[in-house]
N, C-alpha and C positions, 0 to 999 in steps of 0.2 A: 314649632309644629307645622312650619312651612316647608319642611324638608318632605313630608308626605305627600303632598301634590305634586312636587317634583318628580318623585319617584313614580308617581303613577303617570305623570306625562312622558318620563321618559320610557317607561314598559309600553305605552301607548303607541310611542314612536317605534320601538323595536318590532311590535307586533305588527304594525303598519306595514313596515319595511318588509319584513317576512312575507306578510301577504302579498305585498306587490312582487316581490321575487319569485313567490310561486306561482303568481298570474304570469310572469314573464316567461317561466319555463315552458309554461303550458302554450305561450303564443305561438300562433304562426307568422308572427311579424319579424321575420329574420333580419331587417335592416334596424329594427328598434333594439334588437337582441345584439346585433354588431355595436351600436353606440353605446350600449349600456355595457360592454365588456370593457370598455376603456375607461367608464366612469368608475366602475367597481375596482379596476386597477389601481387608478389613480387613489381611490380610496384605502387601498391596502386589503381589499376583500377578494385576494388572488382565487380562492376557492370558487367564487362566484363567477368570476371571469373563466374559469377551467372549464366549468359546467357549462356555461355558455358556449365556449369555443368547441367543446365537443359534439355541439347540437349544430353549429352553424358552419364548420370548417368546411365539410364535405360540399356544402353548395356553394362556398366562395372559392374552391380550388382553383378554378381556371379565370378568376377574376382578378381586377386591378387591387382588390383588398387583400388578396392572399397572402401577398410577401408579408404586410404589416401584422395581419392575424396571426401568422406561424410565429412571428417575432415575439409578440406578445404572448402566446401559447408557451413558448419556451421559458421566457423571462417569468411567468407566472408561476411556472413549476420550480424555477429555482428559486424564487423567493418563498416558496413553501418548503424548501431544503429537499426537494424530491429531486436527488440528483441524478437518480438513475436515469428517470423520463426527461428530466432537463437537458442531461447530456444527449440523450437520443435526439431530441427536438432541435438542439442547437447544431448537431452534426447534419441533420437531415437540411436545417435552413442553410447551412454555408454550402452543400452541396447542389440543392436545388436553386439557390440563388447566389452563386459566386459573383455575380458582379454588384451584388447589395452594399451599400455604405456600412451595414451591420455584417457583412460576411466575416471580415475579419475577426471583430468581437465575438461573434457565434463560435468560429473555431477556437478562439481560446478560453472560451466560456466551456466549451463542449470539454476541451482538456482539463480544466478546472473541476469541472463535475467529477471526472475520474479520479484528480488527485483528494478530492473530498470524499470518496467511497473508499481510499485506501485504507486498511484497517491497521491495528495496532501490531507490533512486530510477531507478537505470538501467533497470529491466525494467517491465513493462507495469503500471499502475496499478488495474487493474479491481478488483482485491481491495481496494484503498486506498479506493477510492470506494464500495465496498460497504459497508466498516466504517464509514464516516462517517455512511452513510445508516442504519446498524443503530443506531449510537450515538444518532443524531439521534431515530430512531424509539422507542427506549426511553425518552430522557427525556421526550418527548411522552405516552409510554403511563404512566409513572411518574414525575411532575413532583418527587414528593418522595422518591425514592429517595435512600439514602446513598450511590448509586453514580455520582451525577449529576455531582460534582465532578471525578471521575476521568474519565468520559466527556467531559466539555469538555476536559480537560487532553489527552486521547487525540485529540479531533477535532482540536485545535490541531496537535498532533504531526503528524497525519496530512496535514493541510492544507499544512504545510511541507514535507512529502514530494511532494507534488503540485506547488507551487512549484518545488521543487528538479528535479522532471521535467521539467517546462515549461521550464526554464532551460537543462538540459544536452540536451533534443531541439532546441531553437532554436539551442543554441551548436554542436550537431554539424555543421548546414548550414555555419555559418561557417568551422569547422576543415575541413571539406571541400572548401572554395572554390568551393561552389556558392552563390554570393551573390544570385542572384534569391532562391532559395528560402529563402535565410536572412533576407532582408529581411522577407519574408512570416511567416516562422515567428517571427522577433525581435518582429515588431509584434503578432503574435497573442498572444503571451506576455505582453508588456507589458498589451494590452488585457485579458486574462483575468486576471492578477494585478497590477494598478496599483501595489499598495504593496509588492510584492515588494522582499525586501533586495538582490536583484541588479538593481536597477532602472536605477542609473547604468552599471553594464558593459553590461546589455542595450541600453540608449541609446547608447552609444558604437558598441557593436558592429554595431547597426544603421546607425548614421550611416559607419562604416568599411566595412561591406558596400554600401552605395549608392554610397560613393566608389570602391570596387574594382570595382563592376559598370560604373560610368561609365567608368572607366579602360579597361576591357576591353569596351567595346561597339564595334560599327561606327560609322563616322562619323555616319551620320545619326541616330544616336540618342545620340551622346555629349552634344550642349548641353543635351538634354531632362534628361538623367540627371544632367548635373554641377549643373544646377538646383535638382533635387530634393534632390541630397546638401547644397547650399546651405543651402536651406530647413531641412533637418533639422539642420545646423549651429547655425542660430539658435535652433532649439528647445531644442537642448542646452545651448547656454551659456545660455539664459535659465534653465533649471532647474538648471543646475550649473556658476555662473560660476567656481567654486574647484574644480575637478575633478581627481581624481588622473590623469585622462588628457588633462589640458589641452594637453602638449606635442603628442601626435598629433593632438588636434583642431585645434590652430593648424597644424599641418603640412598637414590636410585642407582646411583653409579657403584657405590660401595656394595651394596646388596648383590647388584648384578655381576660384578667383578669376582666378587667371594664364591658366588655361585659357578661362574665360568673356570675359575682356577680350580675348585674342589670337583669338579664334574670329570670322571675318568675318560669319559669320551674326548672330551676337549683336551686332555693331557696326552691321550694317544695320538690326536690330530697334530699337535705340537710337535710330539717326538718323531712323527712320520715326516 
């Protein structure tokens, strides 16, 4: 039965603490608020620190305390994983206090906030590109930083995400049976990322999309599109003579050559 008094005691502490904090928010003692910001931050009560900072930062903007308060503001937002605001505050800190001992760390953490906002590959990758740019700028600004190896690793990781996004976008048109759009999208993906790990598959999908586009074309466009398919076939087998797609590639080749050999327009061209 001793547990109940302990519970009541803890509840009383919480209520008292909340009451004191509410009084502090309403207080005009800004120096006390400034001191309590650090106490709350050290106790992991980052929201309270942030709320107090929003009240006093304008008053301390031109004082000796401004640098430390702005640093804690960025740190507190980072701790609660508000990476959009934390990134903004870190960048503002680095720009405002370039001579600070924390300027390099602020610049790195600003880039890291961009990294944390990079979404999964299926979504828009604007934040991914921004993170790559931020890490690149950081390394240029601090070429001897101890963070640079990590920056390079994260850039590679982010670039792989862009490659995957490009692959997924290109594949989407193919899956939707939009073969004309697929051929363009697949070609663009291969051009943008020629060393992609998806290269063999993308090249096959492009070949198959060209073939299916030819199959479904109106008669007057079939010969031209089958010929384009045949050209793409030769490009594919030159690069991948032993492909995992060989069976399907051969099927496309046989069907394409069969049509071209049977088409009167092709025979007439050959005779001429």
